[in-house]
N, C-alpha and C positions, 0 to 999 in steps of 0.2 A: 784612146779606145771612143770611138763614136758612140753617143749615146743619144736613145731616141726616149723621149718623156711622154707616154701614152696617156695621160689622166693629168691634166692640167684645166683649169675651172676660171674660167673670165667670167669676172663680174660684171652687173650692169651698174652705171653711177648715173646716181639724180633721175630715174625714170624714163631713160636714153630709150629706150625697148618700146616705150610706148608711142612714142612717134611714127613708129612704123605700123600702128593697129588701125582700124578704119576708127572713125570718130566717134558711132555707134558704141563700139566693143568698148574705148577706151571709156564711157563712163558705168560698164558694168563692173560689181564688186568681184573679183577673182573668187573670194573663200579661200580656206583652208591655212590650217599652220599646224608646223610640227607639234605631236603632241608629246616628242621628249626633245626640248629643246639641251643643248650643251651646257652646262655649269661653267664651262669655260671660255664660253665663245667656240664661234666655227674659225674665224679667221686670225690669220698670223698677224699680229700689229705691224711688225714691220715691213710688211707687205702693203701698208699703205704708201702711194706714193707722195713724196716730200712735199712737192706742189698742192697737194692736198687730194680728196676723193678716198674712196675704200679702196680693199684691198683688190691686187687682180682686176684695176679697173682702166689700168694704164698700159697698154701693148711693150710702150717703149722701156718704162720701167721693169716690167715684168720679164723683160730680156735681160738689162740690168742688175736687177736684182736677185735671181735666179737661173738662166740659162747662160749665162757667161759666164758667172765667176764657175762652175761646175761644168761649164764646154756640154752644156746642152744643145746638139744641131738643131733640133724641132719638138716643136712639142706638139702632141693631139689635144686638142680645146674640145671639154666637155662643158657645156653649159648646167650646169648640174640645178639651177635654180627653177630651169623650165620643165624638166622633170615635171614636174605636179600638173603639169598640162598634160602628161598620158594617162591619169589617172584621174582626170577630172570628167563630172559628167554631164557639163553642157557641151554641146559641139559646138555650136559660134565659137565661145569661147578659147575653147579649147584649141581647135586650129586657127584660129587668128592667132592669137600667140603663138605655137610653134611657129608658124610662120612668119611672125618679128621676131624672133629671137634668131629666125635661120640666117634673112637678112640683116641684121645686126651684127651677126658673127662676122659674116662675109663684110659687109662694108667698114666695120670699127678695127674687123681682126686679122682676116685673112689678107685682105687689100693690103694691110698696113707691111706684111713681111712673108716670102714662101717659106719660112723658119715655122710659120704658124700650120696648122693644121686640123680641119675641123671639124665636128660629129653632128652629122644631120638628125634633128630634131622633130618625132614623129608622135603622131596619136594614135598607138595603137587598139585602144577600145573604137577608134572608128576606122578601118582598114583600108575603107575608101580613100578618105583624107590624107590619111599616111602614102598609100598608092601616088595621088597626086602630088605628096611633098616631094615626095622623091621624084617624080620625073620633073617637075618644076627646078629642081636645083640639082638633084645626084650628078650631073655632068660638070659641075665646079669642079677644076682641077686640084683644089687643093680640099677638097670633102673626100674625107676617105674611108666612112662608115657610116651607119645609121645609129642613132641610140635612142632607149626605149628605158623605161621605167624598168626596174627587175622586181618589182610588184605588182602584178595585173590581177585580172578580174576572174580571167581563166589561164590556165597556164600554156608558156609558148608555144608547144608544140601544137598545139589544137589548129584543124586548117581554116580557121576564119582566120589567121595572121599568114596562113600562106602566101596571098596573092603578093605580101607587103616583101615578103623574100625571095620572091620570084622577081618583082619589081627592082630590090636591091642588086640584086645577081646579075640583072641586065644592064646594070649602069657600073657594074664594076666595082660595089660595094659589099661589106660585110654588117653584119647587125651585132649590137652590144647592148650589155645591160649594165647601168650603175643604181647602187642603193639610194634612196632616203625619201620615197613614198609608201612605204610601207603601215596600214593602218589607216591611211589617208584617202578620200574620195571613193572612187571605187576598189580600190586595192584592195587587196588579200592584207591578212596583217601575219600573224605567226602562230605556226601547227598550237602549240599549248594555249594561245590566247595572247591578250595584248599586253604585253611589260609594262610597267607602273614607274622604272624609273631609263634615264639614258643609256646605262653601263647595260643593264639588259637589252636595251636597245641594239644597241652600237654592237654587242657579242655577240648577237644570237643572228644576225644579217645571213649569215650562211645558208641558215634553214631554206630562204630564198631561192639559192642559187643550187641547192644540192634540189631542190625541186624543180624548178624550171629546167636542169640541163636531161635530168631523169623526162622531163615529159618531151623533150627534143629528139632524146633519144628514141624511146618506146613508142613514140607517136608515126615513126619514121623520116624525120623532116629531111638528114641525112640519107636516107635514102633517097627521098625525092629529091633533093638538093644537094648532090653529091660537092659540085662545090662549095658550097657555104662554109664558111667560117662565123663561128659564134664566137665572140669576144666577152669574159664575165670579168668585168670594171669593177675592181674594188671589193671582192668578195671573200677576200684569205684564201689559204691553201691547203690546212694541213686538216680539213675535212676529205678533198678528194679523194685520199686513197679509200678511204671505207666508200664512198658513192661509188669506187670502180671494182670494189672486191664485191660487192655486196649485191649489186645490179648483175655481175658477171655469174655470182654463184646460183643465184634464182632465176637467173635466165636459162641458164642449163635443165632447169629441172620444167621450166615455164613459158619454155620458149614454143611451143604448140599453139600458146594464144598468143603471139605474136607474129605471125610468119613473114611479115612484110620486114621484120628484121632478120639479115641476112649473115653476119658477124656478131662475136662477142660486144656487148654495149661497151667494155673499156677503149674498144679497138675505135668506136665510133668518135667518143669523148677526144684521147690523146690524137686522131687526126684531123678533127671536126672543132673543138673547143680551145681556145687561147684565154691565159689568164694573166692579170695582171699583180704586178708584185706588192701594192699596198693596200691595206697594210696585210705586213707577213707577220706569220707567228714566230717565234724566237727560242727557240729549249734552250735552258742551260748548256745542256751539252753539242756541242757542235756537231757531232758524228751523228747524232740525229736529226739534225737541222740538213744533213748531205743527204743522209738515208731518205728524208722527205723530197729532196729535191730528185732524187733518183727514181722514186714511187710515183710522182707526179710527171716522169719525164720533162721536167723542166727545158734541157735543152731542146726542145721541139714546142711544149706548151706553155714559156712562163716570159713574159714582157716586162719592162721595165715600167714602173710607175712612179709618181712623185707625191701626185693628191694634194700640191701647190693650189692654193696658199693657206690648208685648212692648219687645223692645229696641230694633227697627228701625220705630215706631212714628212716624207722620207727624202733624204737628199740622196744623188748616187754614191756619195763616199761611206756613209754611214747605214742608208738604209738598210741592206742585206748584209748577213753576215758574210766572212771572207769567202769567197769563190774562185776554185781555179779558173785561169785565164781563160781556156778553150770556153768554160761554161759562162762565164762573167760577158763575152761577146755576144753568144748567142741570145745572154739575155737583154742590155742592156743596148743590142742594136739590130741583131741578125735576125731573130723571129719575127721583130716588127718588118722589117725589111723583105721578106719573103710573104708575110701577108699583107701588106700595101702594096709591095710592090708599083709599077711605076706612078703611083697616087703618091706616093713618098715625094715624088719631083728627085732633080738632081742631089749629090753632095753636096754640100755647101761649107767651102774651106771656114774655118774659125781661127781668127788671128794664134799664134801660138805662143805659149807662156815660155817667159825666158829659161833657159839652161837650168838657172840655179833652182826655178823653182819646180819644187814636186809637183807630181800629178796627183790632184784631191783623190784619184779614185784609188790612188794605193792602198789605202785601209781596207780597201773593198776585196782585193786581191790577195791570195793566201799564199 
C-alpha cells in the first residue's frame, strides 16, 4: 500500500534559517515563547541524526529512520517552528522570517529528494505579504499547499483573507492550518480563557478548529471559492460530528440570516475540508471508532499523518486502529492523491521487502 504522510516537521539546525534573512532582521529579537512547554519535551530523542544535530534536521536520516522502514513514499513537510511568524505583530520580522523559512525548506529539503513535498509558510495577519509570497514561490513543483497558524486574531472566514485564498487557488494550492500558536502574539486563545497546564492546552486545541471551520462555512468562503480545499492538520477528529450536526440544525432555523449559504453546512465541510489523522482519539470499543469514521465520512475527508518527530507521533502500523482495506487505502494515500493531484508528482517505487518479511501495515488492517 502506498503511504503519503501529510504532516512531518523538519527542524532548523544551528540557526541555518538566519542565513536567509536580511542582515538588519538578523539582529532583531523575535520574541515569543510557548506558555505551555511540554513537560516531556517535544522531539523524539531517537530522531536525532547519529552524526549530530537535532531531531529532524537531516533529510537523509529522516528518510532512513522514518520513511523507509514504514514504506512512506512521500512526506509533506510543515515547518511548524515558523507558525509563530503568522501571529507576530511586527511586519518586517514576520514576513522576512516566513520567506527565509520557505527558501530554507526548498534548498535543504525539497531539493534533496522528490519524496519531500512542502507547505508554504505565509503571514495571514499581513494578507498582501502572504499574497506576494505565494506569487514568489507558489509555482514550485514540490510546494503542495499554504500553511498558516490555526489561531488567528480574526476568524479565517473573514474577507480580509480572501486575497490569500484566491492567490493560492491561482497557483493550484490549497490552504492548511496547524496548531501551536494559541494565546501567543496577536492570536486568540481559548474560549474559556487561557489554560494553566500543558494537558489543557494540548487537549483543547480542537476549539480553534471548530471556530475556524464554522467561520469558513458561515462567511461563505466555499461559495466564493468552490475549488478551495481547507486542510485541518493535527486538530483531532472526534469533535467533527457534533459540529456537523449542530451547524445543520441551527442553519435550518436561521438560514434567512445567511442567504449566501446554498446548502447544508455539513455538505460544505464534507466537500471542502480535509483532516489529518494525528492525533486521533481512540475509544476502547472499536465499534465506536468505526462509527466515528462513518460519521466524518473518513473515506473522503481523512488523510494519514504521523506528526514525526514529535513525542506523540503515530506510525502507519499502529497509529490508527484496525481498518478495512478499502478505507485504509483511502486514508493512507488515495485522499492525498485526490487533494494534491499533479503536485504530488510521479509515483516513486520503493525497494520491495523480502517476501518473508511481513508488511508493517498488517496490524493496521482488519
